[in-house]
N, C-alpha and C positions, 0 to 999 in steps of 0.2 A: 339694669332694671328687667323684670320679666312678666310675662302675662300668665294668669291663672287659668284660662280654658283655652271828731268832727266838729261839726257844728253844734253839737249840743242836743241835737234831736234825738230822743229815745229811739233805740233801734226796737224794730217789731219783735214781739215775744210769741208769736204764732208758732215759729219755728226754732224751740228751744235746743241750745247745744245739749249733745250727749255728756252723761258723767265725765268726770277726769279718768283717763286709763293709761295705764303705763306704755310706753314706746315699746319697751322689752316683756314681751312675754313669757314668763319661766314655763309655763303648761306646754307651749309650742316650740320655745326654745329659740324663736325667731321675733323681729322687731314687728309692730303693729304694721299693716299693709294700707298705703295711701294710693290711690288710684291716679294716674295721668291719662285723660282721654287722648290715645294715640292714633287716630285717623289720619290726621296730616296736622303740620304744624310744629311749633319749637316745643315738642315734649320732651325731648332728650335733656334739655337744660334744666328744665323744671325737675326731671327726675335725679338726677345730679344732684340738685339743689336738697330734695327731699332725702337722698341717701346719706350726703353730708350731716345732714341733722339728726340721722339717727333712725330714720323709717326706712320701711321697704318699699320702694316706688313700684305700683303693678300697672302695667300697659294695659289701657281698656280699649278693645277694639272688637269686642263682642259681648251680648248680655251675661254670659257666664263669669266674665272678668269681675264684674261688679259684686260679687258674693264675698263677705267677709271684710269689705273695705270700711276703714274709718271714716274717711273723707275723700274729696275728688279733688284736683286740678284741671280746670279746662285751659288749654294754652293758646297763645296767640296763632295766627295762620290765616286762611283763607275761610270767612265765616259762611260764604256760599257753599263753598265746597265740603265744608264740614257738616252743615245741615242735609245736604244731599247724601252724604256718606251715611249719616245716622239712619235715614229712610231706607238706604238701600243695603244696610247690614242688618235690620231689625233692631238696632239699638237705641231708636229714640224714644219708644215708650218706656221701656227699662229704665233708660238714663234719667228721663223727666221724673219717673216716681223716685230714683234715687235721689236727687237733688232738691227734691220736696221734703225728703226726711234726714238727710246729712249734712254736714258742712261742705261747702264748695267755693273754691276760689275760682275766678275765670279773670284772666288777664288779656287785655288788647280784644282779640276776635271772641274771648271766653265771654269777656263782658258783654259784646253783642249776644251772642247766644241766652245769656242769662237774664237779658233785659226784657222787659214787658214790651216794647218798643223799639226797634231797630229800622226802621224803614223798611221798603220794598226787599225782601227776602224771596228765595224760592219755596221755602217750607216756613212755619212759625217759629218763633221763638221758645225758649222754655220759660220763659215770664216768672220767674223767682225773684226777680229783682224789679220793684215799681220804679223804674226810671226810663226816659226816652232817651234813645242814643243817636248820634248821628256819625254813621260810618266814612272813614276816611276824612273827616273834619279837619284834620291838622295839615291837609295835603299830601302829596304822593311821596314815592320812596325817597326822591331827592331832598324833600323838606323835613326828611326826619330829623332829630336833633335830642340832645341831651338837656335836662333843667332840672334843678332843685324843686322837690315836692314837700311841703309840710304835711306829715302826717303825725296826725292826732294822738295814736295808740301808742306811737313810738316816742312821743314827745319832744318831735323836732325834725331835721331835714332828712330827707331820704333821694340819693340819684335817681331821677326819673328818666327812662328812655322811652322815647315817643317814636314809633314807627308806622307810618300810615294809621295814625291812632284813631279810634274813635273819640267823638266829644259828648259828653253828657249835658245834656239840653235842657231836662226837667226832670225835678226829682220828688217823689211821692213823700207824703206825710210820714209814713212810718219808714221811712229810710234816713240813716244816719250817713252824713257826708263825713269821711273820715281821712281824706287826703285832697289837698287844694294846690294850686300853682298860680304864681301871679303872670299873665302874659304879657312877654316884654317886658318884665319889672313894672308892670301897673300897679297901682295900688289895690284895683279890685282882685278879689281871689276867684278862681273858677274850681268845680269840683273836678277831681279826676280820680276819686278813689269813693267807693259807696259800701254800706254794709246794711243788709236787712235780715235780721236773725242771724242763721248761721250761714249765710249767703255774700260773699265779699266779690267785688267787681273794680277791676282796676284798668285805667285807660293804658298804662305804660307798661314794661317789661321788667319787672324785677328780678328775674332769673337771670339776664344779661348784665348785671351790674357786680356781681362779685360778692355782694351785700346780702347777707341772711336774715336781717331782722324781719323783713315782711313776712316771708315764709315762717319763720318763727313763730312770730306773733299770730299767724293763721293757725299753725298746729297747737299752740299753748292755748291760747285765748278764744277761739273760735271752734276748733275742734276737740279743745279739751284734753289733748294729749300731754304725756308727762315725757319730755324728752331727756335724754341723758343730758347730766349736769355738765357746765363747763361747755364752754365755746370751742368749736372744732379748730383743729390747728391750722393757720395759714388762712388765705383768702376763701371766698366761695368760688363756685365753680364758673362764675360769669364770664371771667377771663378778660373784663374790659375796665378800666379805671374811669369813674365819673367826669363827666366832661368829652370824652372820647366821641366820634361821630357813629351814632349805630349804623350796623350793615345787614342784620339780620332781616327778614321779611317780615312785615306787619299785618296787621287785620286789611280785610277787604269784605 
Protein backbone atom coordinates (compact mmCIF):
# COMPACT_ATOMS: atom_id res chain seq x y z
CA UNK A 1 0.00 0.00 0.00
CA UNK A 2 1.40 3.42 -0.88
CA UNK A 3 0.60 7.08 -0.47
CA UNK A 4 0.19 9.40 -3.46
CA UNK A 5 1.57 12.88 -1.73
CA UNK A 6 -31.74 -4.94 3.52
CA UNK A 7 -34.85 -4.19 4.80
CA UNK A 8 -36.26 -3.22 1.44
CA UNK A 9 -36.15 0.52 2.09
CA UNK A 10 -34.98 2.23 -1.11
CA UNK A 11 -31.49 3.65 -0.94
CA UNK A 12 -31.07 7.42 -1.16
CA UNK A 13 -30.45 8.35 -4.78
CA UNK A 14 -29.04 11.80 -3.96
CA UNK A 15 -25.49 10.42 -4.16
CA UNK A 16 -25.49 8.32 -7.35
CA UNK A 17 -22.66 5.85 -7.83
CA UNK A 18 -20.15 6.57 -10.56
CA UNK A 19 -20.33 4.68 -13.86
CA UNK A 20 -18.59 1.32 -13.90
CA UNK A 21 -14.88 1.54 -14.57
CA UNK A 22 -12.32 -1.23 -14.95
CA UNK A 23 -10.01 -2.08 -12.07
CA UNK A 24 -7.12 -2.34 -14.52
CA UNK A 25 -6.24 0.76 -16.50
CA UNK A 26 -4.59 0.09 -19.84
CA UNK A 27 -3.69 3.77 -20.24
CA UNK A 28 -1.88 3.93 -16.92
CA UNK A 29 -0.88 0.28 -16.75
CA UNK A 30 -2.05 -0.04 -13.14
CA UNK A 31 -5.22 -0.89 -11.18
CA UNK A 32 -7.78 1.70 -10.15
CA UNK A 33 -6.78 3.33 -6.86
CA UNK A 34 -8.93 3.05 -3.72
CA UNK A 35 -7.96 5.02 -0.64
CA UNK A 36 -7.76 3.82 2.96
CA UNK A 37 -7.79 6.51 5.63
CA UNK A 38 -4.54 5.76 7.44
CA UNK A 39 -4.21 8.25 10.27
CA UNK A 40 -4.84 5.55 12.89
CA UNK A 41 -6.57 2.19 13.18
CA UNK A 42 -6.78 -1.07 11.26
CA UNK A 43 -5.96 0.30 7.81
CA UNK A 44 -3.39 -2.35 6.83
CA UNK A 45 -5.90 -5.24 6.86
CA UNK A 46 -8.25 -3.28 4.60
CA UNK A 47 -5.37 -2.46 2.28
CA UNK A 48 -4.36 -6.10 1.95
CA UNK A 49 -7.97 -7.06 1.19
CA UNK A 50 -8.25 -4.42 -1.52
CA UNK A 51 -4.97 -5.54 -3.06
CA UNK A 52 -6.15 -9.16 -3.05
CA UNK A 53 -9.23 -8.08 -4.99
CA UNK A 54 -7.16 -6.39 -7.69
CA UNK A 55 -7.26 -2.69 -6.84
CA UNK A 56 -4.39 -0.48 -5.69
CA UNK A 57 -4.77 0.60 -2.04
CA UNK A 58 -3.54 4.13 -1.32
CA UNK A 59 -2.76 5.38 2.18
CA UNK A 60 -4.61 8.63 2.83
CA UNK A 61 -2.86 10.79 5.42
CA UNK A 62 -2.91 14.23 3.74
CA UNK A 63 -5.21 16.11 1.32
CA UNK A 64 -3.16 15.37 -1.84
CA UNK A 65 -3.63 11.62 -1.26
CA UNK A 66 -7.31 11.93 -2.21
CA UNK A 67 -6.55 12.92 -5.79
CA UNK A 68 -7.61 10.36 -8.39
CA UNK A 69 -9.20 7.88 -5.98
CA UNK A 70 -12.24 5.90 -7.10
CA UNK A 71 -13.49 5.23 -3.54
CA UNK A 72 -12.42 5.33 0.11
CA UNK A 73 -12.40 3.00 3.13
CA UNK A 74 -12.56 4.47 6.63
CA UNK A 75 -11.29 1.74 8.99
CA UNK A 76 -11.91 0.86 12.61
CA UNK A 77 -9.80 2.46 15.31
CA UNK A 78 -10.22 5.27 17.84
CA UNK A 79 -12.93 7.61 16.56
CA UNK A 80 -11.94 10.44 18.90
CA UNK A 81 -8.29 10.21 17.85
CA UNK A 82 -9.18 10.00 14.17
CA UNK A 83 -11.37 13.13 14.35
CA UNK A 84 -8.63 15.08 16.15
CA UNK A 85 -6.05 13.98 13.57
CA UNK A 86 -8.34 14.98 10.69
CA UNK A 87 -8.45 18.49 12.14
CA UNK A 88 -4.72 18.62 12.92
CA UNK A 89 -3.62 17.47 9.44
CA UNK A 90 -5.95 19.75 7.47
CA UNK A 91 -7.62 16.66 6.01
CA UNK A 92 -11.07 17.27 7.52
CA UNK A 93 -12.54 19.57 4.84
CA UNK A 94 -11.12 17.71 1.80
CA UNK A 95 -12.21 14.35 3.25
CA UNK A 96 -15.72 15.61 3.97
CA UNK A 97 -16.01 16.86 0.38
CA UNK A 98 -14.68 13.55 -0.94
CA UNK A 99 -17.12 11.31 0.94
CA UNK A 100 -20.05 13.45 -0.20
CA UNK A 101 -19.15 12.81 -3.83
CA UNK A 102 -17.52 9.37 -3.92
CA UNK A 103 -18.25 5.84 -2.67
CA UNK A 104 -17.13 5.28 0.93
CA UNK A 105 -17.08 2.24 3.23
CA UNK A 106 -16.81 2.79 6.98
CA UNK A 107 -16.25 -0.09 9.42
CA UNK A 108 -16.68 0.17 13.21
CA UNK A 109 -15.07 3.57 14.02
CA UNK A 110 -15.50 4.36 10.32
CA UNK A 111 -19.27 4.06 10.78
CA UNK A 112 -19.04 6.43 13.76
CA UNK A 113 -17.27 9.03 11.58
CA UNK A 114 -19.78 8.67 8.73
CA UNK A 115 -22.92 8.84 10.91
CA UNK A 116 -25.08 11.92 11.37
CA UNK A 117 -25.02 11.55 15.16
CA UNK A 118 -22.55 9.46 17.18
CA UNK A 119 -22.90 11.14 20.55
CA UNK A 120 -20.36 13.45 22.24
CA UNK A 121 -17.11 13.69 20.26
CA UNK A 122 -14.29 16.27 20.08
CA UNK A 123 -15.23 17.21 16.51
CA UNK A 124 -18.40 16.86 14.39
CA UNK A 125 -18.86 13.66 12.40
CA UNK A 126 -18.90 13.66 8.57
CA UNK A 127 -22.66 13.06 8.51
CA UNK A 128 -23.12 11.22 5.20
CA UNK A 129 -25.21 8.44 6.78
CA UNK A 130 -28.52 9.49 8.33
CA UNK A 131 -28.17 7.22 11.35
CA UNK A 132 -27.75 7.65 15.10
CA UNK A 133 -24.92 5.51 16.49
CA UNK A 134 -23.98 4.67 20.07
CA UNK A 135 -20.26 4.13 20.53
CA UNK A 136 -18.97 1.04 22.39
CA UNK A 137 -22.55 -0.12 22.89
CA UNK A 138 -21.59 -3.82 22.79
CA UNK A 139 -19.15 -3.44 25.67
CA UNK A 140 -15.42 -3.23 26.25
CA UNK A 141 -12.56 -5.12 24.58
CA UNK A 142 -13.19 -8.17 26.77
CA UNK A 143 -16.77 -8.30 25.45
CA UNK A 144 -15.67 -8.61 21.80
CA UNK A 145 -17.28 -11.46 19.91
CA UNK A 146 -17.97 -13.07 16.53
CA UNK A 147 -21.49 -13.77 15.31
CA UNK A 148 -23.28 -14.59 12.07
CA UNK A 149 -24.67 -11.56 10.27
CA UNK A 150 -27.37 -11.73 7.60
CA UNK A 151 -26.27 -9.52 4.70
CA UNK A 152 -29.04 -8.94 2.16
CA UNK A 153 -26.81 -7.98 -0.81
CA UNK A 154 -24.82 -11.20 -0.33
CA UNK A 155 -27.98 -13.32 -0.07
CA UNK A 156 -26.93 -15.01 3.15
CA UNK A 157 -24.76 -15.13 6.23
CA UNK A 158 -21.40 -13.39 6.82
CA UNK A 159 -19.03 -13.85 9.80
CA UNK A 160 -19.27 -10.63 11.81
CA UNK A 161 -16.40 -9.63 14.11
CA UNK A 162 -17.52 -7.10 16.76
CA UNK A 163 -14.78 -5.34 18.75
CA UNK A 164 -15.92 -2.54 21.09
CA UNK A 165 -18.45 -2.08 18.33
CA UNK A 166 -20.93 0.76 17.86
CA UNK A 167 -24.66 0.09 17.78
CA UNK A 168 -27.08 1.64 15.29
CA UNK A 169 -29.89 3.14 17.37
CA UNK A 170 -31.89 4.99 14.71
CA UNK A 171 -32.09 4.76 10.91
CA UNK A 172 -33.29 7.64 8.72
CA UNK A 173 -35.93 7.20 6.05
CA UNK A 174 -33.44 7.36 3.18
CA UNK A 175 -31.19 4.63 4.60
CA UNK A 176 -31.28 0.93 3.69
CA UNK A 177 -30.51 -1.62 6.40
CA UNK A 178 -28.39 -4.15 4.51
CA UNK A 179 -27.03 -6.25 7.39
CA UNK A 180 -28.70 -7.57 10.56
CA UNK A 181 -27.98 -9.90 13.47
CA UNK A 182 -30.10 -11.58 16.13
CA UNK A 183 -28.72 -10.59 19.58
CA UNK A 184 -28.29 -13.70 21.72
CA UNK A 185 -30.17 -15.76 19.17
CA UNK A 186 -33.34 -13.75 19.82
CA UNK A 187 -36.07 -13.57 17.21
CA UNK A 188 -35.81 -9.81 16.61
CA UNK A 189 -33.04 -8.59 14.32
CA UNK A 190 -31.00 -5.44 14.89
CA UNK A 191 -29.26 -3.40 12.17
CA UNK A 192 -25.47 -3.78 11.94
CA UNK A 193 -24.93 -2.51 8.38
CA UNK A 194 -26.49 0.38 6.46
CA UNK A 195 -26.28 2.01 3.05
CA UNK A 196 -27.32 5.45 1.87
CA UNK A 197 -26.50 6.12 -1.76
CA UNK A 198 -22.81 5.37 -2.18
CA UNK A 199 -22.04 5.44 1.56
CA UNK A 200 -21.90 2.14 3.48
CA UNK A 201 -21.39 1.73 7.24
CA UNK A 202 -20.79 -1.51 9.16
CA UNK A 203 -20.67 -2.09 12.94
CA UNK A 204 -18.29 -5.03 12.44
CA UNK A 205 -14.89 -5.79 10.87
CA UNK A 206 -15.09 -7.71 7.57
CA UNK A 207 -11.34 -7.23 7.02
CA UNK A 208 -10.58 -9.53 9.98
CA UNK A 209 -12.49 -12.56 8.70
CA UNK A 210 -10.65 -13.72 5.58
CA UNK A 211 -14.00 -13.45 3.74
CA UNK A 212 -13.70 -11.09 0.75
CA UNK A 213 -17.38 -10.92 -0.20
CA UNK A 214 -18.33 -7.63 1.48
CA UNK A 215 -15.33 -5.73 0.12
CA UNK A 216 -16.01 -7.22 -3.32
CA UNK A 217 -19.67 -6.19 -3.10
CA UNK A 218 -18.70 -2.64 -2.10
CA UNK A 219 -16.22 -2.30 -4.95
CA UNK A 220 -18.43 -3.85 -7.63
CA UNK A 221 -21.97 -2.84 -6.65
CA UNK A 222 -21.46 0.44 -4.78
CA UNK A 223 -18.26 1.88 -6.29
CA UNK A 224 -19.17 0.27 -9.65
CA UNK A 225 -15.65 -1.01 -10.34
CA UNK A 226 -15.05 -3.96 -12.65
CA UNK A 227 -12.71 -6.26 -10.74
CA UNK A 228 -10.55 -9.00 -12.27
CA UNK A 229 -12.61 -12.09 -13.06
CA UNK A 230 -12.39 -15.17 -10.82
CA UNK A 231 -11.89 -15.42 -7.08
CA UNK A 232 -8.42 -14.86 -5.62
CA UNK A 233 -6.58 -18.07 -4.83
CA UNK A 234 -6.77 -19.08 -1.17
CA UNK A 235 -8.41 -17.25 1.75
CA UNK A 236 -8.41 -13.52 2.20
CA UNK A 237 -5.86 -11.68 4.35
CA UNK A 238 -7.93 -11.58 7.54
CA UNK A 239 -6.13 -14.58 8.98
CA UNK A 240 -8.91 -15.76 11.31
CA UNK A 241 -11.66 -18.33 11.09
CA UNK A 242 -15.29 -17.40 11.82
CA UNK A 243 -16.05 -18.05 15.48
CA UNK A 244 -12.52 -17.29 16.73
CA UNK A 245 -12.36 -14.66 19.48
CA UNK A 246 -11.28 -11.34 17.92
CA UNK A 247 -8.23 -9.66 19.37
CA UNK A 248 -7.69 -6.48 17.35
CA UNK A 249 -8.64 -3.06 18.67
CA UNK A 250 -12.10 -1.69 17.90
CA UNK A 251 -13.93 1.61 17.89
CA UNK A 252 -13.95 4.05 20.75
